Structures are given as C-alpha cells and as structure tokens.
C-alpha positions in Angstrom: 83.5 105.6 93.7 86.7 107.4 92.8 89.9 107.1 94.9 89.6 110.6 96.6 86.0 109.8 97.6 87.0 106.4 99.1 90.0 108.0 100.8 87.9 110.8 102.4 85.2 108.3 103.3 87.8 106.2 105.3 88.6 109.3 107.4 85.0 110.3 107.9 83.9 106.9 109.0 87.0 106.0 111.0 86.9 109.2 113.0 83.1 109.6 112.9 83.6 113.2 111.8 81.6 115.2 109.3 83.0 116.6 106.0 83.6 120.1 107.5 86.2 118.6 109.9 88.1 117.0 107.0 90.8 119.4 105.7 94.0 119.0 103.8 96.2 119.8 106.8 94.4 117.4 109.2 97.1 115.6 111.1 97.6 112.9 113.8 96.3 114.2 117.2 94.7 117.3 115.6 91.3 115.8 116.6 90.7 113.6 119.7 89.5 110.8 117.4 92.9 110.6 115.6 94.8 108.9 118.4 96.7 105.6 118.2 93.6 103.5 118.2 91.9 105.8 115.7 95.0 105.6 113.5 94.9 101.8 113.3 91.2 102.0 112.5 91.9 104.4 109.7 94.7 102.2 108.3 92.4 99.2 108.4 89.7 101.1 106.6 92.1 102.3 103.9 93.6 98.8 103.5 90.1 97.4 103.0 88.9 100.1 100.7 91.9 99.8 98.4 92.7 96.1 98.9 96.3 96.8 100.0 98.5 95.9 103.0 100.7 98.7 104.3 104.1 98.1 105.7 104.8 99.2 109.3 107.0 102.1 108.3 104.3 103.4 106.0 101.7 103.1 108.8 104.0 105.2 111.1 104.7 107.7 108.3 101.0 108.3 107.7 101.0 111.4 109.9 98.5 113.7 108.1 96.0 113.8 105.3 98.4 114.9 102.6 101.3 112.6 103.7 98.7 109.8 103.5 98.2 110.5 99.8 102.0 110.0 99.3 102.0 106.8 101.3 99.0 105.5 99.2 100.9 106.2 96.0 103.5 103.7 97.0 100.8 101.1 96.8 99.7 102.2 93.3 96.7 104.2 94.6 96.6 107.7 93.1 94.5 110.2 95.1 93.8 113.6 93.4 
C-alpha cells in the first residue's frame, strides 16, 4: 500500500466516513467526526500506519488534510 493510500485510509477509518467525504480541503471541525477526540484517533492511526511518533506541536499544527501532508514530511513520510 502506498503512502497516499495509507494516509487516506487513516482518515476514512478514524472518522468513519466514505471516500466522497474525503477532500483536499477537509479541515478540523469541518465534519462532526473531526473533533478533539477524533483528532487524537487520527493521529494515533497515522502514527501506527507509518511507525512514527509525532511531537505535540505537530499534532496541534495538523489542522487540515493538506497541512497534514506537510507535517508527515517532517517525519520522512512523502505523500503524493
């Protein structure tokens, strides 16, 4: 499974949404599932999927789908 697929899968499973709800501009609180609890679930799913441990500042900065790609790059994970 390539990185983009794993990245998308983390969103889909964490928020229990279907592919049609996943868009490039999806941001924190855009959907009811992406609240503070959902956010931590997403972070945990991404950490597991990519075998990384994010720093607190990066967890806070992870505010939308695209910003998340930038954060992941800091951990050597390229998502295209």
